[in-house]
N, C-alpha and C positions, 0 to 999 in steps of 0.2 A: 576578355572579349576578343574574338578573332577579327583580324583585319581582312579587307576584301582581297581575295586571291589566295588566302592561306589554304593549305591542303586540309580537307575534312578527314577527321578520324572516325573510322567506322565504329558504331556503337552496338552493343549487345544488351539484350534484356537480361539482367543478372538473375540467376536461378540456381536452385539446389540440384546437384547431380546425384548424390547419394549420401546416406548417413550410416555410419558404422559404429556399433557399440564398442566402447573401450572398457567401461566398468559400470556396474550397476549395484545399488544398495536398495534398502527398503523404501526410501523416500526420493532418492535422487539417482540419476544416471548420467554418465559422461559419454558423449559421442564425438567421433571424428566426422566433421561435415565437409564434404567436397562440393564446391560451388564454382560457378563461372561469374567473373566480375564484369562490369560494364565495358571493359576493353576487350573482352573475349578470353581473358586468361583464366585457366583453371587453378584454383587455390584450395587450401584446406583451412579449417577452423576447428577449435575445440569448443564444444557446446554442452552446457549443463542443462538438464531438463528434469522436471518433476516426473515421478512415476505415477502420480495420483490424479492426473487430469482425467476427467470423465469423458466418455465417448460423446460425440456430436456437440462439442463445445470448444470454443477457443479460449475460454477463461479458466485459469487455475483456481482463483479465489477472489475474495472481496475484501475491501477495506471500508470501514464504516465511519463517516463523519457524522457523529451523533450530537445534537444540540439539546441540552437539558434546559427546559423552560419551567420556572417556578415563580409563583407569586411572591413579590417583595424580595426577589433575588436577581442577580445578574444572570443573563443567559450564559451557560457554561458548555464547553466542549468536553465530552467524555473521553478520557485517554486511558491507556493501560501502560504500566511499567513492568518489564519482566527481564529476566536474565536470558540472553541469547548466546548459546555456546559458540557460534561462528565468530561473534564479535568479542567474546571473552569478557563481557560486561553487561550491565543493564541498558535497555533501550527504552525510549519513549515513543509510543506508536499509537495510531488509531486502532481500536478493536478490529480484528481481522480474522480470516480463516479460510480454509479450503472449501470448495463447493462439493457437496455430497452428491451421490448418484440420484438423478431425478429432480434435483433442485435447480432453480433459477437464481440469479444474483440477489433478488429481493428477499426470497425465502432464506437463503444462506445468511444474508446480512442480519436479519431479525433473529435467527437462531443463534448466530455467533455473538451478537450483542447481548442476548439473554444469558448465554452460557458464561461469557467472560466478565460481564458487569452486573448482571441481574436486572437490567433495565428492559422494559417493554416499550417499543417505539412504533412510529408510523413512517413508512418510506415516502419521501417526497421527491426523490430524483435518483437517477442512475446514470453514470457516465458510460461512454463507449468503452470497448476493450482497450486497455492501455498496457504498454510494456514497462518493465521494472528496471532491468539492467541488460539491454539488448546486445551489448558487447560480450556478455558472458552467457546469457541464458535466454530461452524462449518463454520464460515465466511471464504470465499476464495477470492483470487484475481489473476489476471494475470497482469504482468508488461509489458507494451507496450513501445518499444523504438521508438522515433519519431525524425526525423531531420526536422528543420525549416529553410528555406531559408530566412534569415532576410533582404536580398536585394530586395525581391519581394515587390511590392507596398503595398499589403494588410497586410504585416507583418512589415512595417516601423512604423506605428502608430496604432497598433491593439487596438480594442475596445471589452471589455467583452460583452458577449451576454447571460448572465444568464437568464434562463427562470423563469418568475414570474407567480404565487406566489411561493416563494422559501424561505427556512429558511435563505438563505444568499443572500441578494440583492447585486448588484455590489460593493457598497462602503464598504462592509464587507469582501470581498475577495481581498486581496492585492497581486499583482503580484510582485515577487522579482527575479531579475536576478543575479546569482552568477557564477563567472568565474570557468570553469571546473578545471583548474590547481591550483586553490586556494579554492576549494570547502569546504574542511573541515576547513581550517583556517577562512574563512568568516563565516561559521556557528558558530564556537567557538566564534568569535567576537560578533555575534548577541546574543549569550547566556549570554555574560558578560554585555551587554548593557540593556537588558530587560527581563522581565519574559516571557519566551517562552519555550515550550517543542518541541523537534524535533522528528518527526516520526522515528521509528526504522529503517524502510527501507531506509530512507534518510541518516541517519548517517552511516549505514553499507556501503551504496554506496559511501559516502564521504570517509570513511576509505579505501575502495578499490581503489578509484581514487588516493588518496595520496600515497598508496603503489605502484601503477602502475607508477606514475610519478617519485617518489623519491627513494623508496627502494623495488623494485619488488621481491627481494629474502629474505626478512626479515619479521617476524611477527611484527605487529604494537605495539608500546609501547605508552600507553595513560598516559599523565601527569595528576596527580590529583591536 
């Protein structure tokens, strides 16, 4: 907080001056970003971007929080486990994917859910556009909430429908059902059993669910 009589520092609205391509691959490109900071200084940054973002949209892809509801069963969150080359190991994630040309977030979510898990659902909510790793990339996503009626015939024994050729054929994407009321506990159990990294969105959601069920008026305490 400034004291009375302190000199005021001129402020500038930060903005991008230019973006120059450093390298580009099939899916990702690296740019040198020149920008002006709030103090008026010109700086540079290295920015990773997807090459697949469709025109006239700010969203690269969708993540799907899908809740499977079945008679005489606990409500379960539908998850996917797959090997991610950048991590060098398996990850636990929400079903997700890129938005195709002409698609909105809702349509992309239902398509990706069907392809990756075999389930057919109903969209009940969509978040605003959110960033993923803003210190590294401009990559964005929208989270789509989907309810799945597990008593419907097509959802009793769902079959994955991944489009080939694909980096991940069906046997490389494992569908995992985790009970909503034990979501964080079950994830922690998986972490103890095998080498796996949990997507940040998944774990934050798990923490939120644990708070909602058990301690809605307290901040979470994580045991190390």
